[in-house]
C-alpha positions in Angstrom: -3.7 33.0 -52.3 0.0 33.8 -53.0 1.1 37.1 -51.4 3.2 39.1 -53.9 4.7 42.5 -53.2 4.1 45.4 -55.5 7.4 47.0 -54.5 10.0 46.4 -57.2 12.8 46.8 -54.7 11.6 44.0 -52.5 14.3 41.4 -52.3 13.5 38.0 -53.6 13.2 35.5 -50.8 14.3 32.2 -52.3 16.8 30.8 -49.8 16.5 28.9 -46.5 18.4 31.0 -44.0 20.5 29.6 -41.2 21.0 30.8 -37.7 23.9 33.1 -37.3 26.7 32.4 -34.8 26.3 35.7 -33.1 22.6 35.1 -32.3 23.7 34.5 -28.8 22.3 32.2 -26.1 19.1 32.0 -24.2 19.5 33.0 -20.5 16.6 32.4 -18.1 17.0 33.8 -14.6 14.6 33.4 -11.7 11.6 32.9 -14.0 8.4 32.8 -11.9 4.9 32.5 -13.2 1.8 33.3 -11.2 -1.9 33.4 -12.0 -5.2 34.7 -10.6 -6.3 38.0 -9.0 -3.6 40.4 -7.9 -4.4 39.9 -4.2 -4.6 36.1 -4.4 -2.1 35.1 -7.0 -1.3 31.4 -7.3 2.3 30.2 -7.8 2.6 28.1 -11.0 6.3 28.1 -11.8 8.9 29.1 -9.2 12.5 30.5 -9.7 13.5 28.6 -12.8 17.0 29.4 -14.2 18.9 27.8 -17.1 20.9 28.6 -20.2 20.9 27.3 -23.7 24.1 27.8 -25.6 24.0 28.5 -29.4 23.5 25.2 -31.2 22.7 23.2 -28.0 19.7 21.0 -27.3 18.1 21.3 -23.9 15.5 18.7 -22.9 12.8 19.6 -20.3 11.2 16.5 -18.8 8.6 15.9 -16.0 5.1 14.8 -15.4 2.0 16.7 -16.4 1.6 19.7 -14.0 5.4 20.2 -13.6 5.4 23.5 -15.4 7.2 22.5 -18.6 4.7 24.0 -21.1 4.1 27.1 -19.1 7.9 27.7 -19.0 8.1 27.2 -22.8 5.2 29.7 -23.4 6.8 32.3 -21.1 10.0 32.2 -23.3 8.0 33.5 -26.3 5.5 35.7 -24.4 2.6 33.5 -25.0 1.3 32.8 -21.5 -2.5 32.3 -21.3 -4.5 35.4 -20.3 -4.4 36.0 -16.5 -0.9 34.6 -16.0 2.0 36.8 -15.2 5.8 36.1 -15.6 8.6 37.8 -13.7 12.3 37.4 -13.7 14.4 37.5 -16.8 14.3 35.8 -20.2 17.0 37.1 -22.4 17.9 35.9 -25.9 20.9 37.3 -27.7 20.9 40.1 -25.2 17.2 41.0 -25.9 14.9 40.9 -22.9 11.5 39.2 -23.5 9.9 39.5 -20.1 7.9 42.8 -19.9 8.3 43.6 -23.6 5.1 44.8 -25.4 3.1 42.6 -27.7 4.2 44.6 -30.8 7.8 43.9 -30.0 7.1 40.3 -29.2 5.6 39.7 -32.6 8.8 40.8 -34.3 10.7 38.2 -32.1 8.4 35.2 -32.4 9.2 33.2 -35.5 12.1 35.4 -36.5 14.3 34.7 -33.5 12.5 32.2 -31.3 9.7 29.9 -32.6 7.4 27.5 -30.9 6.4 24.1 -32.3 3.3 22.7 -30.5 2.3 19.1 -29.8 -0.7 18.1 -31.8 -0.3 18.0 -35.6 -4.0 17.5 -36.0 -5.0 20.9 -34.5 -2.1 23.3 -35.0 -2.9 23.7 -38.8 -5.9 25.7 -40.1 -8.1 23.1 -41.8 -9.4 25.8 -44.2 -5.9 26.7 -45.6 -3.8 24.7 -48.0 -0.3 23.9 -46.9 1.2 26.4 -49.2 -1.1 29.2 -47.9 -0.2 28.3 -44.3 3.5 28.4 -45.1 3.1 31.7 -46.9 1.4 33.2 -43.8 4.3 32.0 -41.7 7.1 33.2 -43.9 8.9 36.5 -44.2 6.6 39.5 -44.3 8.4 41.5 -46.9 6.7 39.7 -49.8 7.9 38.3 -53.1 8.4 39.9 -56.5 6.5 37.2 -58.4 4.3 34.2 -57.7 7.0 32.0 -59.1 9.4 33.3 -56.4 6.9 32.5 -53.7 6.2 29.0 -55.1 10.0 28.3 -55.3 10.5 29.3 -51.6 7.5 27.2 -50.5 9.0 24.3 -52.5 12.3 24.7 -50.7 10.7 24.9 -47.3 8.8 21.7 -48.0 11.9 20.0 -49.3 13.8 20.9 -46.1 11.3 18.9 -44.1 11.2 16.0 -46.6 8.0 16.8 -48.5 7.3 17.1 -52.2 6.4 20.5 -53.7 2.9 19.3 -54.6 2.0 18.9 -50.9 1.6 22.7 -51.0 -1.8 22.2 -52.8 -3.2 19.9 -50.1 -5.3 20.6 -47.1 -4.3 19.3 -43.6 -7.0 16.6 -43.7 -5.4 15.1 -46.7 -2.1 14.5 -44.8 -1.0 11.8 -42.4 0.0 12.7 -38.9 3.7 12.6 -39.7 3.2 14.8 -42.8 1.2 17.3 -40.7 4.0 17.5 -38.1 6.5 18.1 -40.9 4.3 20.9 -42.3 4.0 22.3 -38.8 7.8 22.2 -38.5 8.2 24.0 -41.8 5.8 26.7 -40.6 7.8 27.1 -37.3 11.0 27.5 -39.3 9.6 29.7 -41.9 11.1 32.9 -40.6 14.4 31.2 -39.9 14.6 31.4 -36.1 17.8 30.7 -34.3 16.0 29.0 -31.4 13.2 26.4 -31.7 11.1 25.3 -28.8 9.4 21.9 -29.5 6.7 21.0 -27.1 6.0 17.2 -27.2 6.4 17.3 -31.1 6.2 13.5 -31.5 3.8 12.3 -28.8 0.9 11.6 -31.2 3.1 9.8 -33.8 3.9 6.1 -34.3 7.3 4.8 -33.6 8.8 4.9 -37.1 7.2 8.3 -37.9 8.6 9.6 -34.6 12.0 8.5 -35.6 11.7 10.1 -39.0 10.6 13.5 -37.5 13.3 13.4 -34.8 16.1 12.7 -37.3 14.7 15.3 -39.6 14.6 17.9 -36.7 18.2 17.0 -35.7 19.4 17.3 -39.3 17.8 20.7 -39.7 19.2 21.9 -36.4 22.7 20.8 -37.4 22.4 22.4 -40.9 21.1 25.7 -39.5 23.2 25.8 -36.4 20.0 26.3 -34.5 19.4 26.0 -30.7 16.6 23.6 -29.6 14.5 23.2 -26.4 12.9 19.8 -26.5 10.0 19.2 -24.1 8.9 15.6 -23.7 7.7 13.0 -21.2 9.6 10.2 -23.1 13.0 9.9 -21.4 14.3 7.5 -24.0 13.8 10.2 -26.7 15.2 12.9 -24.4 18.4 10.9 -23.8 18.9 10.4 -27.6 18.0 13.9 -28.7 19.3 16.3 -26.0 22.8 17.5 -24.9 21.5 18.4 -21.4 18.3 17.5 -19.5 16.4 19.7 -17.0 14.0 17.9 -14.8 11.0 19.9 -13.5 8.6 19.0 -10.7 5.7 21.1 -9.2 6.8 24.2 -11.0 10.5 24.0 -10.1 13.7 22.6 -11.5 14.9 19.7 -9.4 17.9 18.5 -11.5 20.0 19.6 -14.4 22.7 17.5 -16.0 24.3 16.3 -19.3 21.9 13.7 -20.8 24.2 10.7 -20.5 25.1 11.6 -16.9 21.5 11.9 -15.8 20.7 8.5 -17.5 23.5 6.8 -15.6 23.7 8.7 -12.3 20.5 10.5 -11.3 21.0 12.9 -8.4 17.4 13.4 -7.3 14.8 10.8 -6.1 12.2 12.2 -8.6 14.6 11.8 -11.6 15.2 8.2 -10.4 11.4 7.7 -10.2 11.0 8.8 -13.8 13.8 6.5 -15.0 12.3 3.5 -13.2 8.8 4.0 -14.5 9.9 3.7 -18.1 8.8 0.2 -19.2 11.8 -1.7 -20.6 11.5 -2.8 -24.2 14.1 -5.6 -24.0 12.5 -7.7 -21.3 9.3 -8.4 -19.4 9.1 -7.3 -15.7 6.7 -8.8 -13.2 5.6 -5.5 -11.7 5.9 -2.1 -13.4 7.3 0.6 -11.3 5.3 3.8 -10.7 5.7 6.9 -8.5 3.0 6.9 -5.8 0.7 9.9 -5.5 0.4 12.9 -7.9 2.2 16.1 -8.7 1.1 18.8 -6.2 0.4 22.4 -7.1 3.4 24.6 -6.9 1.5 26.9 -4.6 1.1 24.2 -2.0 4.8 23.2 -1.9 6.5 26.6 -2.4 8.3 26.5 1.0 9.6 22.9 1.0 10.8 20.2 -1.3 7.9 19.6 -3.7 8.6 15.9 -4.0 8.8 15.3 -0.2 5.3 13.7 0.1 6.2 11.1 -2.6 9.8 10.4 -1.5 10.8 7.4 0.5 14.1 9.2 1.6 12.3 12.2 3.1 13.5 13.6 6.5 12.8 16.8 8.4 15.3 19.0 6.4 13.3 18.3 3.3 10.1 20.0 4.6 11.7 22.7 6.8 12.6 24.9 3.8 12.8 24.9 0.0 16.0 23.2 -1.1 18.2 25.2 -3.5 19.5 23.9 -6.8 23.1 23.1 -5.7 26.1 21.9 -7.7 27.0 18.1 -7.7 29.9 18.8 -10.0 30.8 21.4 -12.6 28.0 20.3 -15.0 25.4 18.7 -12.6 23.0 20.3 -10.2 20.4 18.9 -7.9 17.7 20.3 -5.5 18.0 17.5 -3.0 19.4 18.4 0.4 20.1 14.7 1.2 21.8 13.8 -2.1 25.2 13.2 -0.5 23.7 10.6 1.8 21.4 8.8 -0.7 23.2 9.1 -4.0 24.7 5.6 -3.8 21.2 4.2 -3.1 19.8 6.0 -6.1 22.5 4.5 -8.4 22.1 1.1 -6.9 18.3 1.2 -7.4 18.8 2.1 -11.0 21.3 -0.7 -11.5 19.0 -3.3 -9.8 16.2 -2.8 -12.4 18.3 -4.7 -14.9 18.1 -7.8 -12.8 14.3 -7.9 -12.4 13.5 -9.7 -15.6 11.0 -12.5 -15.5 9.2 -14.6 -18.1 5.6 -13.7 -19.0 2.9 -16.1 -18.0 2.6 -19.0 -20.5 -0.3 -19.0 -23.0 -2.9 -21.6 -22.2 -2.8 -24.2 -25.0 -6.2 -24.9 -26.6 -8.0 -22.0 -24.9 -11.3 -21.2 -26.7 -11.1 -18.1 -29.0 -13.1 -15.1 -27.9 -12.7 -13.2 -31.2 -11.9 -14.7 -34.6 -11.2 -12.5 -37.7 -11.3 -14.5 -40.9 -10.2 -13.2 -44.3 -11.5 -9.7 -43.7 -11.3 -7.1 -46.4 -12.3 -3.5 -46.0 -12.0 -0.5 -48.3 -13.1 3.1 -48.0 -14.1 5.2 -50.9 -13.1 8.9 -50.8 -13.3 11.8 -53.2 -11.3 14.2 -51.0 -8.1 14.0 -53.0 -8.3 16.8 -55.6 -11.8 15.9 -56.6 -10.9 12.4 -57.8 -12.6 9.3 -56.5 -10.2 7.1 -54.7 -10.6 3.7 -53.0 -8.3 3.2 -50.0 -7.7 -0.4 -48.9 -7.7 -0.5 -45.1 -7.6 -4.3 -44.7 -6.6 -6.9 -47.2 -7.3 -10.5 -46.1 -6.7 -10.2 -42.4 -6.8 -13.4 -40.2 -6.1 -13.7 -36.5 -7.8 -14.7 -33.2 -7.8 -13.7 -29.6 -8.0 -16.6 -27.1 -9.8 -16.6 -23.8 -7.7 -14.8 -21.2 -5.1 -13.9 -23.8 -3.7 -10.5 -24.5 -2.7 -9.9 -28.2 -0.8 -6.8 -29.3 -1.7 -5.1 -32.6 1.1 -2.9 -33.9 1.9 -1.0 -37.0 2.2 2.6 -38.3 -0.6 5.0 -38.8 -2.8 3.8 -41.7 -1.9 0.2 -41.2 -5.5 -0.8 -40.3 -5.3 -1.2 -36.5 -8.2 1.1 -35.7 -10.3 -0.4 -38.6 -10.0 -3.8 -37.0 -11.1 -2.3 -33.6 -14.1 -0.8 -35.3 -15.0 -4.0 -37.0 -14.8 -6.0 -33.7 -16.9 -3.5 -31.9 -19.5 -3.4 -34.6 -19.0 0.2 -35.5 -18.3 -0.7 -39.1 -18.8 -3.9 -41.3 -16.3 -5.7 -43.5 -16.7 -5.8 -47.3 -16.0 -9.5 -47.1 -14.9 -12.0 -44.5 -16.2 -12.6 -41.0 -15.8 -11.3 -37.5 -16.9 -13.8 -34.9 -17.3 -13.1 -31.2 -17.7 -16.2 -29.0 -18.5 -18.2 -32.1 -21.3 -16.0 -33.5 -20.9 -13.8 -36.5 -21.5 -10.2 -35.3 -21.7 -8.6 -38.8 -25.4 -9.3 -39.4 -26.2 -5.7 -38.4 -29.3 -6.5 -36.2 -30.0 -4.2 -33.2 -30.4 -7.2 -31.0 -26.9 -8.5 -32.0 -25.5 -5.0 -31.5 -26.8 -4.8 -28.0 -25.4 -8.2 -27.2 -22.1 -7.2 -28.7 -21.8 -4.2 -26.3 -21.9 -6.6 -23.4 -19.2 -8.9 -25.0 -16.8 -6.2 -26.2 -15.8 -2.9 -24.6 -13.2 -0.3 -25.6 -10.7 2.0 -23.9 -9.8 4.9 -26.1 -6.6 6.9 -26.4 -7.6 10.4 -25.2 -8.8 10.3 -21.5 -9.9 14.0 -21.9 -12.4 13.3 -24.7 -13.7 9.8 -23.8 -15.8 10.9 -20.8 -19.0 13.0 -20.9 -18.0 16.3 -19.1 -21.6 16.9 -18.0 -21.9 13.7 -16.0 -20.3 12.9 -12.7 -18.1 9.8 -12.4 -20.9 8.0 -10.5 -23.5 8.8 -13.3 -21.1 7.5 -16.0 -20.5 4.2 -14.2 -24.3 3.8 -13.4 -25.0 4.2 -17.2 -22.4 1.4 -17.9 -23.9 -0.9 -15.2 -27.4 -0.4 -16.8 -26.0 -2.0 -20.0 -25.2 -5.1 -18.1 -28.7 -5.3 -16.7 -30.4 -4.7 -13.4 -28.1 -4.5 -10.4 -29.2 -4.8 -6.8 -27.4 -1.7 -5.5 -25.9 0.6 -8.1 -24.2 2.8 -5.5 -22.5 -0.2 -4.0 -21.4 -1.4 -7.4 -20.0 2.1 -8.3 -18.0 2.0 -5.1 -16.7 -1.4 -6.0 -15.7 -0.4 -9.5 -13.9 2.7 -8.2 -12.0 0.5 -5.7 -11.1 -2.0 -8.5 -9.4 0.8 -10.5 -7.7 2.2 -7.3 -9.9 5.3 -6.6 -11.8 6.2 -3.5 -15.7 6.2 -3.3 -15.7 10.0 -3.1 -14.8 10.2 -6.8 -18.3 9.2 -7.7 -19.4 12.8 -7.1 -16.6 14.4 -9.2 -16.9 15.5 -12.8 -14.1 14.7 -15.3 -12.8 18.3 -15.4 -11.5 17.9 -11.8 -9.4 14.7 -12.7 -5.9 14.2 -14.0 -5.3 12.3 -17.2 -4.4 9.2 -15.4 -7.5 9.4 -13.2 -9.7 9.9 -16.2 -8.3 6.9 -17.9 -8.9 4.8 -14.7 -12.6 5.9 -14.9 -12.7 5.0 -18.6 -11.4 1.5 -17.7 -13.9 1.2 -14.8 -16.7 2.1 -17.3 -15.5 -0.6 -19.7 -15.2 -3.4 -17.1 -18.6 -2.5 -15.5 -20.3 -4.4 -18.3 -18.1 -7.5 -17.6 -17.0 -7.9 -21.2 -15.3 -11.0 -22.6 -12.9 -8.8 -24.7 -11.4 -5.4 -23.8 -10.0 -3.4 -26.7 -7.3 -0.9 -25.6 -6.6 1.6 -28.4 -3.4 3.5 -27.4 -4.7 3.8 -23.8 -1.5 5.3 -22.4 -0.2 7.3 -25.4 -1.4 10.6 -24.0 -0.1 10.0 -20.4 3.2 10.8 -18.8 5.4 7.9 -17.7 4.2 7.6 -14.1 0.5 7.7 -15.0 1.2 5.3 -17.8 2.8 2.8 -15.4 -0.2 3.1 -13.0 -2.7 2.4 -15.8 -0.7 -0.5 -17.3 -0.3 -2.2 -13.9 -4.1 -1.7 -13.3 -4.9 -3.4 -16.6 -2.6 -6.3 -15.7 -4.4 -6.6 -12.3 -7.8 -6.7 -14.0 -6.6 -9.5 -16.3 -5.3 -11.6 -13.4 -8.6 -11.2 -11.5 -11.1 -11.5 -14.3 -9.3 -13.6 -17.0 -10.6 -11.0 -19.5 -9.2 -11.1 -23.0 -7.4 -8.0 -24.4 -6.6 -6.7 -27.8 -3.9 -4.1 -27.1 -3.3 -1.5 -29.9 -0.2 0.6 -29.5 2.8 2.1 -31.3 5.0 1.7 -28.2 6.8 -1.7 -28.4 7.9 -1.4 -24.8 4.3 -1.4 -23.8 3.7 -4.4 -26.2 6.4 -6.3 -24.3 4.8 -5.7 -20.9 1.2 -6.2 -21.8 0.8 -9.0 -24.4 1.7 -12.6 -24.9 1.3 -12.6 -28.7 1.7 -9.8 -31.2 0.3 -9.2 -34.7 2.2 -6.8 -37.0 0.1 -4.9 -39.6 1.5 -3.1 -42.7 -0.8 -1.4 -45.2 -3.7 -3.6 -44.2 -1.9 -6.9 -44.2 -0.5 -9.0 -41.5 3.2 -9.4 -42.1 4.3 -11.2 -38.9 2.6 -12.8 -36.0 4.0 -14.7 -33.0 4.9 -14.8 -29.4 5.7 -11.2 -28.3 9.2 -12.0 -27.0 10.2 -13.9 -30.1 8.9 -11.3 -32.5 10.6 -8.4 -30.7 13.9 -10.2 -30.1 14.2 -11.8 -33.5 11.9 -10.2 -36.0 11.6 -12.0 -39.3 9.9 -9.5 -41.6 11.7 -6.5 -42.9 8.9 -4.1 -41.7 9.0 -5.6 -38.2 12.8 -5.1 -38.1 12.2 -1.5 -39.1 9.8 -1.0 -36.2 12.2 -2.5 -33.7 15.1 -0.4 -35.1 13.0 2.8 -34.7 12.7 2.3 -30.9 14.5 5.2 -29.2 17.7 3.9 -27.5 18.0 0.9 -29.8 21.4 0.1 -31.4 20.1 1.2 -34.9 18.4 4.3 -33.7 20.5 7.4 -33.3 19.7 10.8 -34.6 23.2 12.0 -33.7 24.8 9.8 -36.4 24.4 10.6 -40.0 21.2 12.6 -39.9 19.8 10.5 -42.7 16.0 10.0 -42.8 14.4 6.8 -41.6 12.7 4.6 -44.2 10.2 2.0 -43.3 
């Protein structure tokens, strides 16, 4: 419902406001966040200090558990219940720490706004886009409904959406459109500082590029400051002026983006750079940082990274290293940086000489899965009450050979997940055939479905939702072993499965809630391979993981392939992952295959216009730069 003011003197709100030059800067001094009972408080974020100048973009990077999101929430007074912030957070001279909730409500949205990660959950599914925007906009109301509609239309136009999107509900929008609406809501009260927490993680590569260019253009037009939180270093280097690296609740390095990319001054920053899979070449072994991020409370009196650092010496663990100046614009919390900086730079340079060729495809290998002339449509009446038939697949043909890994790439809505559902028997084609090991699996019989479960298994994107939280890891794996048939010693088999995915036998007694995202995904992989399938479908298996956990999981999947000769269908929007994990790639666009070939040939010399657009949308590519014209990306 449109909110209209009864007061005749209420000003008409029909313009998109810009941040004012005198809005000041954000100054964070000695921010510390603790949680738990008063007598036994746990340290979560320790002594974080930084500044964001007016119009500047600061990137905050680090693995899960580093304290990035908690820091962001503290800046707008939105810490979860039970957590306490101390220190100082001042924006334009206005102190936020310690301010009451009533005052904070007048600051949030109007001066500082927070854009969260998941476009599928941050919008109320019961509200139209227009109503959601209206609730987020200025509280002084409008003289008439036409004034309100005009302002909504302008807000949508600013994020590249048509005015009629205001009448739609979130479920009627793509992921990219939802994120644009979420951005419009975050900007609705014209803040001068926007905090974007992983705003493009769930988006495909071209949609990500569109949203990032859009965000950069809006920031430039409004003169707005931006804090950009991400685990994708390639995006951070393209988007941000400065980068702040966080680890175990502390800042370990701050530097201009280009300087950090070329000359990291902390071993952890180097580790993050090395774990990024290269998109321009294949490497024999993917780098990963050993171990996991510790709790800030456990490393508050020493270098938090010491236990994972190969350059560690006694000064690193005798006291907590301060954040000290390397030069006028670069700081590092490494007490040994003067001695090891040359090694860090050399290690970074050496990664460009580690290119190898992927293993050759076996000629004449028998196909495990063959998809022939498959058509699939879905009928829907959800768009404004009108029946609509959406074509998901339109004459798709390809095969996966024995021991082969095939990449399946394309934007959201291209048909990738529909193909996965067809192969796993979760849906049936309207026409065409899906053969697994020479047998048509689309007859729908229960016997065939049970047999298919042994032949095909799937690893899903979200490691937090793919495991039953009520079952221990051991129970989950024993259930999977039962699908395979009777085993002599289930406990021994569970131990062997855990060892195969690099986890100790003690994990059998743990429930998923106690595991990190990377550990949960390892368990999901163990569950899938327990059945000893012929084909493993990996549907965005590392999209929700930070770079180090991603490298661990990808290297694990490579190892499994080498040892078992299992075939893989690898669905992903990350072309760097495609380069490292597949021999052939199939490119889908609106339900049709537009290009197929050897991975290296397709990525290095794409022939179809759509494929060229995907390659150009890779962060860091020659054609991808949000700092240039600010024009939107078109696919």
